[in-house]
C-alpha positions as CSV (number, residue, x, y, z in Angstrom):
1,M,12.9,13.9,-43.0
2,R,16.1,15.8,-43.6
3,I,16.4,17.8,-46.8
4,G,19.6,18.6,-48.7
5,I,19.2,21.3,-51.3
6,I,21.3,21.4,-54.4
7,G,21.5,25.0,-55.6
8,A,21.2,28.3,-53.7
9,G,19.3,30.5,-56.1
10,V,16.0,32.3,-56.1
11,I,13.6,29.3,-56.0
12,A,15.8,27.5,-53.4
13,N,15.6,30.5,-51.2
14,K,11.9,30.9,-51.6
15,V,11.2,27.2,-50.7
16,A,13.6,27.3,-47.8
17,S,11.9,30.5,-46.4
18,I,8.5,28.8,-46.6
19,L,9.6,25.6,-45.0
20,S,11.5,27.3,-42.2
21,E,8.2,28.9,-41.0
22,R,6.7,25.5,-39.9
23,W,9.1,22.7,-40.6
24,Q,12.5,24.1,-39.8
25,T,13.8,20.7,-38.7
26,M,13.4,19.4,-42.3
27,L,16.0,21.9,-43.5
28,Y,19.4,20.2,-43.0
29,A,22.0,21.0,-45.7
30,V,22.6,23.1,-48.8
31,A,25.3,22.9,-51.5
32,S,26.6,25.4,-53.9
33,R,29.7,25.4,-56.0
34,D,30.5,28.6,-54.1
35,I,31.0,27.6,-50.5
36,S,30.5,31.2,-49.2
37,R,27.2,31.3,-51.0
38,A,26.2,28.0,-49.4
39,Q,27.2,29.2,-46.0
40,A,25.3,32.4,-46.3
41,F,22.2,30.4,-47.5
42,A,22.5,28.0,-44.5
43,S,22.9,30.9,-42.1
44,R,19.9,32.7,-43.5
45,H,17.6,29.7,-43.2
46,G,19.0,28.2,-40.0
47,M,20.4,25.1,-41.7
48,P,23.2,23.1,-39.9
49,K,25.3,22.1,-42.9
50,A,26.7,23.9,-45.9
51,Y,28.8,22.3,-48.7
52,G,30.9,23.7,-51.5
53,S,30.2,20.8,-53.9
54,Y,27.2,18.7,-54.8
55,E,29.2,15.5,-54.3
56,E,29.8,16.3,-50.7
57,L,26.1,16.8,-50.1
58,V,24.9,13.6,-51.6
59,N,27.6,11.7,-49.6
60,D,26.2,13.0,-46.4
61,P,24.5,9.9,-44.8
62,D,22.1,12.0,-42.7
63,I,20.3,13.4,-45.7
64,D,17.1,11.6,-46.6
65,I,16.0,13.5,-49.7
66,V,17.6,15.9,-52.1
67,Y,15.8,18.9,-53.6
68,V,17.3,19.9,-56.9
69,A,16.9,23.7,-57.5
70,T,19.4,24.4,-60.2
71,P,18.7,25.5,-63.8
72,H,16.7,23.2,-66.1
73,S,19.8,22.3,-68.0
74,H,21.3,20.7,-64.9
75,H,18.3,18.9,-63.4
76,Y,19.0,15.5,-65.0
77,A,22.7,15.5,-63.9
78,H,22.0,16.6,-60.4
79,A,19.0,14.3,-59.8
80,R,20.9,11.4,-61.2
81,L,23.8,12.2,-58.9
82,A,21.5,12.1,-55.9
83,L,19.8,8.9,-57.0
84,S,23.1,7.2,-57.6
85,H,24.0,7.9,-54.0
86,G,20.7,6.3,-52.7
87,K,18.9,9.6,-52.1
88,H,15.2,10.3,-52.7
89,V,14.7,13.3,-55.0
90,I,12.4,16.2,-55.5
91,C,13.3,18.1,-58.7
92,E,12.1,21.6,-59.5
93,K,10.0,22.1,-62.6
94,S,10.4,21.8,-65.4
95,F,11.6,18.3,-64.4
96,T,14.3,18.0,-67.0
97,A,15.3,19.5,-70.4
98,N,13.4,16.9,-72.4
99,A,11.4,13.7,-72.1
100,K,14.4,11.4,-72.7
101,E,16.1,12.7,-69.6
102,A,12.9,12.5,-67.6
103,K,12.3,8.8,-68.6
104,A,15.9,7.9,-67.7
105,L,15.5,9.4,-64.2
106,V,12.1,7.7,-63.7
107,D,13.6,4.3,-64.8
108,M,16.6,4.8,-62.4
109,A,14.4,5.7,-59.4
110,Q,12.0,2.8,-59.9
111,A,14.9,0.3,-60.4
112,H,16.5,1.4,-57.1
113,G,13.2,1.8,-55.2
114,L,13.8,5.5,-54.6
115,F,11.2,8.2,-54.5
116,L,11.3,10.8,-57.3
117,M,8.9,13.7,-58.0
118,E,8.7,16.9,-60.0
119,A,8.2,19.9,-57.8
120,L,5.2,21.4,-59.5
121,C,3.7,23.3,-56.5
122,T,0.3,24.0,-58.2
123,R,-0.6,20.4,-58.2
124,F,-0.5,20.3,-54.4
125,M,-2.5,23.4,-53.5
126,P,-5.9,22.8,-51.8
127,I,-7.5,25.2,-54.3
128,T,-6.3,23.0,-57.2
129,R,-8.3,20.2,-55.7
130,K,-11.3,22.6,-55.6
131,I,-10.8,23.5,-59.3
132,E,-10.8,19.8,-60.2
133,E,-13.8,19.2,-58.1
134,V,-15.8,22.0,-59.8
135,V,-14.9,20.8,-63.3
136,K,-15.8,17.2,-62.5
137,S,-19.1,18.2,-60.8
138,G,-20.6,19.3,-64.1
139,I,-22.1,22.3,-62.5
140,V,-22.0,24.2,-65.9
141,G,-21.7,21.1,-68.1
142,Q,-18.8,19.4,-69.7
143,P,-15.6,21.4,-70.6
144,R,-15.4,22.1,-74.3
145,L,-12.7,24.8,-74.5
146,L,-9.9,25.9,-72.2
147,N,-7.6,28.9,-72.3
148,A,-4.6,29.3,-70.1
149,S,-1.8,31.9,-70.1
150,L,1.2,32.7,-68.0
151,C,3.4,35.6,-69.1
152,W,6.1,37.5,-67.3
153,N,8.2,40.3,-68.8
154,M,11.8,39.0,-68.2
155,P,13.6,38.8,-71.6
156,D,16.9,40.0,-70.1
157,I,17.1,37.4,-67.3
158,E,20.2,35.2,-68.0
159,R,18.5,31.8,-67.4
160,I,15.6,32.8,-69.7
161,K,17.6,33.9,-72.8
162,R,20.3,31.2,-72.8
163,A,19.8,27.9,-74.7
164,D,22.6,26.2,-72.8
165,L,20.5,26.7,-69.6
166,C,17.4,25.4,-71.4
167,G,15.8,28.9,-71.2
168,G,12.8,30.4,-72.9
169,A,9.2,30.8,-71.8
170,L,7.9,27.3,-72.3
171,L,9.9,25.4,-69.6
172,D,9.7,28.2,-67.2
173,L,6.1,29.4,-67.6
174,G,4.4,27.2,-70.2
175,V,4.7,24.1,-67.9
176,Y,2.1,25.6,-65.6
177,C,-0.3,26.2,-68.5
178,L,0.1,22.7,-69.8
179,N,-0.4,21.2,-66.3
180,F,-3.6,23.4,-65.9
181,A,-4.9,22.0,-69.1
182,D,-3.9,18.5,-68.1
183,M,-5.7,18.7,-64.8
184,C,-8.9,20.1,-66.3
185,M,-9.1,18.4,-69.7
186,G,-7.3,15.1,-69.2
187,G,-4.4,13.5,-71.0
188,D,-6.1,11.8,-74.0
189,I,-4.4,14.0,-76.6
190,V,-5.0,13.7,-80.4
191,S,-2.7,16.5,-81.6
192,I,-0.7,19.6,-80.7
193,N,-0.1,22.5,-83.0
194,S,2.0,25.4,-81.9
195,C,3.9,28.5,-83.0
196,A,6.6,30.5,-81.3
197,V,8.5,33.8,-81.6
198,K,12.2,33.4,-80.6
199,G,14.5,35.6,-78.7
200,G,17.8,35.4,-76.8
201,E,19.9,32.4,-78.0
202,N,17.2,30.7,-80.2
203,V,14.8,30.1,-77.3
204,D,11.1,30.8,-77.2
205,F,10.0,34.2,-76.0
206,N,6.3,34.0,-77.1
207,T,4.7,30.6,-77.5
208,A,1.1,29.4,-78.2
209,A,-0.2,25.9,-78.6
210,T,-3.5,24.3,-79.4
211,I,-4.2,20.9,-78.0
212,L,-7.0,18.7,-79.4
213,Y,-8.4,15.9,-77.1
214,A,-10.1,12.7,-78.1
215,D,-13.5,13.8,-76.8
216,G,-13.4,16.9,-79.1
217,S,-12.5,19.4,-76.5
218,I,-9.7,21.9,-77.2
219,A,-7.2,23.8,-75.0
220,S,-5.3,26.9,-76.0
221,V,-2.2,27.8,-74.0
222,Q,0.1,30.8,-74.2
223,C,3.3,31.7,-72.4
224,S,5.6,34.7,-72.8
225,A,8.8,36.1,-71.5
226,C,8.1,39.6,-72.8
227,C,4.6,40.6,-71.5
228,C,2.5,40.2,-68.4
229,H,-0.7,38.2,-67.8
230,K,-1.9,35.1,-66.0
231,G,-5.2,33.4,-65.8
232,G,-7.3,30.5,-67.0
233,I,-10.8,29.9,-68.2
234,I,-12.7,26.6,-68.8
235,I,-15.6,27.1,-71.1
236,C,-18.3,24.5,-70.6
237,E,-21.6,23.6,-72.2
238,N,-23.7,25.8,-69.8
239,G,-21.2,28.4,-68.6
240,S,-17.6,28.9,-67.6
241,I,-15.1,28.5,-64.8
242,E,-12.5,31.3,-64.3
243,V,-9.3,30.9,-62.3
244,N,-7.3,34.0,-61.5
245,A,-3.9,32.4,-62.1
246,V,-2.8,29.0,-63.5
247,N,0.4,28.9,-61.5
248,L,-0.7,30.1,-58.0
249,P,-4.5,30.2,-58.1
250,R,-6.3,32.0,-55.3
251,Q,-9.8,32.5,-56.7
252,I,-12.4,30.5,-58.7
253,K,-15.6,32.0,-60.3
254,V,-18.3,29.8,-61.8
255,M,-20.6,31.6,-64.2
256,D,-23.8,30.5,-65.9
257,K,-24.8,31.1,-69.6
258,A,-25.7,34.7,-68.8
259,G,-22.4,35.4,-67.2
260,T,-23.8,35.6,-63.7
261,V,-21.5,34.3,-60.9
262,I,-23.3,31.3,-59.4
263,E,-20.4,30.1,-57.2
264,E,-17.2,31.7,-56.0
265,Y,-14.3,30.4,-54.0
266,T,-11.3,32.2,-52.6
267,A,-8.5,30.3,-50.9
268,P,-8.1,31.2,-47.3
269,D,-4.9,32.8,-46.2
270,S,-4.4,29.9,-43.7
271,D,-4.0,27.4,-46.6
272,L,-0.6,25.8,-46.8
273,S,1.3,26.7,-49.9
274,G,2.0,24.1,-52.6
275,Y,5.7,24.4,-51.7
276,E,5.1,23.0,-48.2
277,L,2.7,20.4,-49.4
278,E,4.9,18.9,-52.0
279,F,7.5,18.2,-49.3
280,L,4.9,16.7,-47.0
281,A,3.7,14.6,-49.9
282,A,7.3,13.4,-50.4
283,K,7.5,12.5,-46.7
284,E,4.3,10.6,-46.9
285,A,5.6,8.7,-50.0
286,I,8.9,7.8,-48.4
287,E,7.2,6.6,-45.2
288,H,5.0,4.3,-47.4
289,G,7.9,3.1,-49.6
290,W,6.4,4.6,-52.7
291,T,8.6,5.6,-55.7
292,E,6.1,8.2,-56.8
293,H,3.1,10.2,-55.4
294,P,-0.4,9.9,-56.8
295,I,-0.8,13.7,-56.9
296,M,2.2,14.1,-59.2
297,P,2.9,10.7,-60.7
298,H,5.7,9.9,-63.1
299,S,3.2,9.4,-65.9
300,T,2.1,13.0,-65.6
301,T,5.6,14.4,-65.6
302,L,6.5,12.3,-68.6
303,R,3.4,13.3,-70.5
304,I,4.0,17.1,-69.9
305,M,7.7,16.7,-70.8
306,Q,6.7,15.0,-74.1
307,M,4.2,17.8,-74.9
308,M,7.0,20.4,-74.4
309,D,9.3,18.4,-76.6
310,T,6.7,18.4,-79.3
311,I,6.1,22.2,-79.1
312,R,9.9,22.9,-79.1
313,H,10.5,20.6,-82.1
314,Q,7.6,22.1,-84.1
315,N,9.4,25.4,-83.7
316,Q,13.0,24.3,-84.2
317,I,14.0,25.1,-80.6
318,I,16.8,22.8,-79.8
319,F,18.8,22.6,-76.5
320,P,22.3,21.2,-76.2
321,N,20.8,18.5,-73.9
322,D,18.7,17.1,-76.7
323,S,21.8,15.7,-78.5
324,R,23.6,14.4,-75.4
325,S,23.8,10.7,-74.7
326,L,22.6,9.6,-71.3
Protein backbone atom coordinates (compact mmCIF):
# COMPACT_ATOMS: atom_id res chain seq x y z
CA MET A 1 0.00 0.00 0.00
CA ARG A 2 1.46 3.37 -1.06
CA ILE A 3 0.42 6.39 1.01
CA GLY A 4 0.16 9.96 -0.23
CA ILE A 5 -0.01 12.59 2.51
CA ILE A 6 -1.90 15.88 2.09
CA GLY A 7 -0.40 18.37 4.53
CA ALA A 8 3.07 18.59 6.02
CA GLY A 9 2.35 19.88 9.52
CA VAL A 10 2.90 18.53 13.03
CA ILE A 11 0.55 15.53 12.93
CA ALA A 12 1.70 14.51 9.43
CA ASN A 13 5.32 14.56 10.60
CA LYS A 14 4.46 12.53 13.70
CA VAL A 15 2.61 9.86 11.72
CA ALA A 16 5.31 9.69 9.03
CA SER A 17 8.02 9.30 11.69
CA ILE A 18 6.17 6.39 13.31
CA LEU A 19 5.42 4.65 10.01
CA SER A 20 8.99 5.04 8.78
CA GLU A 21 10.28 2.92 11.67
CA ARG A 22 8.64 -0.29 10.42
CA TRP A 23 6.71 0.38 7.24
CA GLN A 24 8.94 2.75 5.30
CA THR A 25 7.77 1.34 1.96
CA MET A 26 4.25 2.59 2.67
CA LEU A 27 5.40 6.22 2.63
CA TYR A 28 5.33 7.30 -1.00
CA ALA A 29 4.42 10.97 -1.50
CA VAL A 30 3.60 14.20 0.30
CA ALA A 31 1.98 17.40 -0.92
CA SER A 32 2.09 20.92 0.44
CA ARG A 33 1.19 24.23 -1.15
CA ASP A 34 4.82 25.12 -0.47
CA ILE A 35 6.96 22.80 -2.63
CA SER A 36 10.08 23.43 -0.57
CA ARG A 37 8.20 22.34 2.56
CA ALA A 38 7.01 19.19 0.80
CA GLN A 39 10.55 18.43 -0.40
CA ALA A 40 11.95 18.88 3.10
CA PHE A 41 9.23 16.59 4.51
CA ALA A 42 9.91 13.93 1.88
CA SER A 43 13.64 14.07 2.52
CA ARG A 44 13.16 13.85 6.29
CA HIS A 45 11.01 10.72 6.03
CA GLY A 46 12.65 9.02 3.05
CA MET A 47 9.71 9.48 0.69
CA PRO A 48 10.35 9.34 -3.09
CA LYS A 49 7.81 11.98 -4.19
CA ALA A 50 7.03 15.56 -3.16
CA TYR A 51 4.37 17.76 -4.74
CA GLY A 52 3.64 21.47 -4.59
CA SER A 53 -0.13 21.02 -4.97
CA TYR A 54 -2.72 18.59 -3.68
CA GLU A 55 -4.09 18.13 -7.20
CA GLU A 56 -0.73 16.76 -8.38
CA LEU A 57 -0.71 14.24 -5.55
CA VAL A 58 -4.21 12.85 -6.17
CA ASN A 59 -3.41 12.53 -9.88
CA ASP A 60 -0.44 10.26 -9.16
CA PRO A 61 -1.58 6.78 -10.32
CA ASP A 62 0.86 5.03 -7.99
CA ILE A 63 -0.84 6.27 -4.81
CA ASP A 64 -3.28 3.81 -3.24
CA ILE A 65 -4.54 5.82 -0.28
CA VAL A 66 -4.46 9.49 0.73
CA TYR A 67 -3.94 10.56 4.33
CA VAL A 68 -5.52 13.99 4.96
CA ALA A 69 -3.59 15.85 7.67
CA THR A 70 -4.65 19.46 7.12
CA PRO A 71 -6.69 21.64 9.57
CA HIS A 72 -10.26 20.57 10.41
CA SER A 73 -11.66 23.28 8.17
CA HIS A 74 -10.09 21.67 5.08
CA HIS A 75 -10.74 17.98 5.76
CA TYR A 76 -13.94 17.83 3.71
CA ALA A 77 -12.47 19.53 0.63
CA HIS A 78 -9.26 17.51 0.65
CA ALA A 79 -10.92 14.16 1.34
CA ARG A 80 -13.46 14.87 -1.39
CA LEU A 81 -10.65 15.77 -3.79
CA ALA A 82 -8.96 12.43 -3.13
CA LEU A 83 -12.19 10.43 -3.40
CA SER A 84 -13.10 12.17 -6.65
CA HIS A 85 -9.81 10.88 -8.10
CA GLY A 86 -10.52 7.31 -7.05
CA LYS A 87 -8.28 7.28 -3.98
CA HIS A 88 -9.03 5.58 -0.69
CA VAL A 89 -8.85 8.02 2.23
CA ILE A 90 -7.81 8.17 5.87
CA CYS A 91 -8.76 11.57 7.30
CA GLU A 92 -7.30 12.90 10.52
CA LYS A 93 -9.65 13.60 13.44
CA SER A 94 -11.86 15.41 13.86
CA PHE A 95 -13.15 13.93 10.64
CA THR A 96 -14.77 17.11 9.29
CA ALA A 97 -16.06 20.46 10.55
CA ASN A 98 -19.61 19.14 11.01
CA ALA A 99 -21.86 16.13 10.53
CA LYS A 100 -23.20 17.40 7.21
CA GLU A 101 -19.73 17.30 5.67
CA ALA A 102 -19.06 13.88 7.23
CA LYS A 103 -22.26 12.38 5.80
CA ALA A 104 -21.48 13.76 2.33
CA LEU A 105 -18.04 12.11 2.35
CA VAL A 106 -19.41 8.80 3.62
CA ASP A 107 -22.09 8.79 0.91
CA MET A 108 -19.48 9.57 -1.75
CA ALA A 109 -17.09 6.84 -0.61
CA GLN A 110 -19.82 4.22 -0.44
CA ALA A 111 -21.21 5.20 -3.85
CA HIS A 112 -17.77 4.76 -5.44
CA GLY A 113 -16.73 1.68 -3.48
CA LEU A 114 -13.80 3.49 -1.86
CA PHE A 115 -12.43 3.00 1.64
CA LEU A 116 -12.86 5.99 3.98
CA MET A 117 -11.97 6.21 7.67
CA GLU A 118 -11.40 8.75 10.42
CA ALA A 119 -7.90 8.53 11.90
CA LEU A 120 -8.79 8.32 15.59
CA CYS A 121 -5.69 6.46 16.75
CA THR A 122 -7.07 5.60 20.22
CA ARG A 123 -9.65 3.25 18.72
CA PHE A 124 -6.88 1.03 17.32
CA MET A 125 -4.61 0.73 20.36
CA PRO A 126 -4.40 -2.74 21.98
CA ILE A 127 -4.98 -1.22 25.41
CA THR A 128 -8.27 0.22 24.15
CA ARG A 129 -9.43 -3.32 23.42
CA LYS A 130 -8.43 -4.15 27.02
CA ILE A 131 -10.48 -1.24 28.40
CA GLU A 132 -13.53 -2.43 26.48
CA GLU A 133 -12.92 -5.99 27.67
CA VAL A 134 -12.71 -4.94 31.33
CA VAL A 135 -15.86 -2.82 31.10
CA LYS A 136 -17.84 -5.59 29.39
CA SER A 137 -16.58 -8.25 31.83
CA GLY A 138 -18.64 -6.76 34.64
CA ILE A 139 -15.78 -7.31 37.09
CA VAL A 140 -17.04 -4.36 39.16
CA GLY A 141 -20.59 -4.34 37.84
CA GLN A 142 -22.31 -2.28 35.22
CA PRO A 143 -21.07 1.26 34.42
CA ARG A 144 -23.34 3.95 35.83
CA LEU A 145 -21.20 7.10 35.61
CA LEU A 146 -18.22 8.10 33.49
CA ASN A 147 -15.94 11.10 33.60
CA ALA A 148 -13.43 11.94 30.88
CA SER A 149 -11.25 14.99 30.44
CA LEU A 150 -8.54 16.10 28.06
CA CYS A 151 -7.07 19.55 28.53
CA TRP A 152 -3.98 21.19 27.11
CA ASN A 153 -2.85 24.76 27.69
CA MET A 154 -2.57 26.14 24.14
CA PRO A 155 -4.80 29.22 23.73
CA ASP A 156 -2.28 31.03 21.52
CA ILE A 157 -1.87 28.31 18.90
CA GLU A 158 -3.22 29.63 15.61
CA ARG A 159 -5.32 26.62 14.62
CA ILE A 160 -6.95 26.57 18.06
CA LYS A 161 -8.08 30.19 18.28
CA ARG A 162 -9.34 30.68 14.69
CA ALA A 163 -12.96 29.94 13.77
CA ASP A 164 -12.10 29.78 10.06
CA LEU A 165 -9.83 26.80 10.86
CA CYS A 166 -12.63 25.22 12.95
CA GLY A 167 -10.57 25.72 16.08
CA GLY A 168 -11.37 25.40 19.76
CA ALA A 169 -10.97 22.61 22.29
CA LEU A 170 -13.91 20.44 21.23
CA LEU A 171 -12.80 19.25 17.78
CA ASP A 172 -9.16 19.03 18.82
CA LEU A 173 -9.45 17.46 22.28
CA GLY A 174 -13.09 16.80 23.10
CA VAL A 175 -13.36 14.30 20.27
CA TYR A 176 -11.19 11.92 22.34
CA CYS A 177 -13.42 12.31 25.41
CA LEU A 178 -16.57 11.66 23.38
CA ASN A 179 -15.01 8.59 21.77
CA PHE A 180 -13.95 7.29 25.19
CA ALA A 181 -17.52 7.67 26.46
CA ASP A 182 -18.85 6.07 23.29
CA MET A 183 -16.57 3.04 23.68
CA CYS A 184 -17.43 2.50 27.35
CA MET A 185 -21.09 3.54 27.55
CA GLY A 186 -22.47 2.89 24.07
CA GLY A 187 -24.30 5.07 21.60
CA ASP A 188 -27.94 4.97 22.81
CA ILE A 189 -28.08 8.65 23.76
CA VAL A 190 -31.18 10.32 25.23
CA SER A 191 -29.86 13.86 25.68
CA ILE A 192 -26.77 16.06 25.73
CA ASN A 193 -26.47 19.23 27.82
CA SER A 194 -23.38 21.39 27.63
CA CYS A 195 -21.77 24.70 28.47
CA ALA A 196 -18.70 26.46 27.11
CA VAL A 197 -16.43 29.42 27.76
CA LYS A 198 -15.27 31.03 24.53
CA GLY A 199 -11.97 32.53 23.51
CA GLY A 200 -10.08 33.41 20.37
CA GLU A 201 -12.45 34.07 17.47
CA ASN A 202 -15.65 32.80 19.11
CA VAL A 203 -14.41 29.23 19.58
CA ASP A 204 -14.64 27.08 22.71
CA PHE A 205 -11.71 27.23 25.11
CA ASN A 206 -13.42 25.40 28.02
CA THR A 207 -16.27 22.97 27.32
CA ALA A 208 -18.19 20.50 29.46
CA ALA A 209 -21.03 18.21 28.43
CA THR A 210 -23.30 15.75 30.23
CA ILE A 211 -24.61 12.82 28.22
CA LEU A 212 -27.62 10.80 29.38
CA TYR A 213 -28.01 7.27 27.98
CA ALA A 214 -31.15 5.18 27.59
CA ASP A 215 -30.10 2.76 30.35
CA GLY A 216 -29.87 5.62 32.88
CA SER A 217 -26.09 5.91 32.88
CA ILE A 218 -24.46 9.33 32.57
CA ALA A 219 -21.16 10.51 31.10
CA SER A 220 -19.51 13.83 31.88
CA VAL A 221 -16.81 15.04 29.52
CA GLN A 222 -14.59 18.12 29.68
CA CYS A 223 -12.04 19.60 27.33
CA SER A 224 -9.99 22.77 27.55
CA ALA A 225 -7.41 24.73 25.60
CA CYS A 226 -6.24 26.68 28.63
CA CYS A 227 -5.38 24.16 31.37
CA CYS A 228 -3.77 20.73 31.62
CA HIS A 229 -5.26 17.37 32.58
CA LYS A 230 -6.07 14.02 31.03
CA GLY A 231 -7.77 10.94 32.35
CA GLY A 232 -10.93 8.91 32.56
CA ILE A 233 -12.86 6.98 35.18
CA ILE A 234 -15.78 4.60 34.75
CA ILE A 235 -17.76 4.33 37.99
CA CYS A 236 -19.56 1.03 38.24
CA GLU A 237 -21.98 -0.64 40.65
CA ASN A 238 -19.24 -2.33 42.70
CA GLY A 239 -16.13 -0.26 42.04
CA SER A 240 -14.42 1.75 39.34
CA ILE A 241 -12.09 1.54 36.37
CA GLU A 242 -9.47 4.28 36.00
CA VAL A 243 -7.60 5.03 32.77
CA ASN A 244 -4.59 7.34 32.89
CA ALA A 245 -5.37 9.15 29.60
CA VAL A 246 -8.36 9.06 27.26
CA ASN A 247 -6.34 9.96 24.16
CA LEU A 248 -3.26 7.74 24.49
CA PRO A 249 -4.01 5.36 27.39
CA ARG A 250 -1.18 3.35 28.91
CA GLN A 251 -2.53 2.16 32.25
CA ILE A 252 -5.80 0.71 33.60
CA LYS A 253 -6.63 0.26 37.29
CA VAL A 254 -9.70 -1.65 38.48
CA MET A 255 -10.75 -0.91 42.07
CA ASP A 256 -13.37 -2.50 44.29
CA LYS A 257 -15.86 -0.73 46.57
CA ALA A 258 -13.15 -0.05 49.15
CA GLY A 259 -10.83 1.51 46.57
CA THR A 260 -8.43 -1.45 46.60
CA VAL A 261 -6.77 -2.16 43.27
CA ILE A 262 -7.89 -5.65 42.23
CA GLU A 263 -6.56 -5.61 38.68
CA GLU A 264 -3.98 -3.47 36.91
CA TYR A 265 -2.78 -3.41 33.34
CA THR A 266 0.05 -1.41 31.77
CA ALA A 267 0.56 -1.45 28.02
CA PRO A 268 3.93 -2.97 27.10
CA ASP A 269 6.42 -0.73 25.33
CA SER A 270 6.42 -3.23 22.48
CA ASP A 271 2.80 -2.46 21.60
CA LEU A 272 2.31 -0.86 18.21
CA SER A 273 0.92 2.65 18.37
CA GLY A 274 -2.58 3.46 17.23
CA TYR A 275 -1.05 5.49 14.39
CA GLU A 276 0.54 2.41 12.86
CA LEU A 277 -2.46 0.21 13.47
CA GLU A 278 -4.95 2.53 11.79
CA PHE A 279 -2.95 2.31 8.55
CA LEU A 280 -2.65 -1.47 8.86
CA ALA A 281 -6.43 -1.55 9.38
CA ALA A 282 -6.85 0.50 6.21
CA LYS A 283 -4.63 -1.94 4.33
CA GLU A 284 -6.73 -4.84 5.58
CA ALA A 285 -9.94 -3.11 4.53
CA ILE A 286 -8.68 -2.27 1.05
CA GLU A 287 -7.48 -5.84 0.50
CA HIS A 288 -10.96 -7.10 1.43
CA GLY A 289 -12.79 -4.47 -0.63
CA TRP A 290 -14.40 -2.83 2.40
CA THR A 291 -15.52 0.82 2.35
CA GLU A 292 -15.15 1.05 6.15
CA HIS A 293 -13.39 -0.77 8.98
CA PRO A 294 -15.31 -2.36 11.88
CA ILE A 295 -13.06 -0.77 14.50
CA MET A 296 -13.87 2.75 13.26
CA PRO A 297 -17.06 2.40 11.17
CA HIS A 298 -18.78 5.29 9.44
CA SER A 299 -21.68 5.12 11.91
CA THR A 300 -19.34 5.89 14.83
CA THR A 301 -17.74 8.85 13.07
CA LEU A 302 -21.16 10.25 12.12
CA ARG A 303 -22.49 9.81 15.66
CA ILE A 304 -19.53 11.63 17.25
CA MET A 305 -19.70 14.42 14.65
CA GLN A 306 -23.40 14.90 15.41
CA MET A 307 -22.64 15.06 19.14
CA MET A 308 -20.07 17.79 18.54
CA ASP A 309 -22.53 19.68 16.34
CA THR A 310 -25.07 19.56 19.18
CA ILE A 311 -22.55 20.84 21.73
CA ARG A 312 -21.40 23.66 19.45
CA HIS A 313 -24.92 24.75 18.58
CA GLN A 314 -25.98 24.74 22.23
CA ASN A 315 -23.19 27.25 22.83
CA GLN A 316 -23.61 29.32 19.64
CA ILE A 317 -20.23 28.30 18.28
CA ILE A 318 -20.59 28.53 14.52
CA PHE A 319 -17.91 27.80 11.92
CA PRO A 320 -17.89 29.25 8.40
CA ASN A 321 -18.19 25.64 7.14
CA ASP A 322 -21.62 25.31 8.77
CA SER A 323 -23.27 27.61 6.22
CA ARG A 324 -21.42 26.39 3.14
CA SER A 325 -23.30 24.41 0.54
CA LEU A 326 -21.73 21.08 -0.40
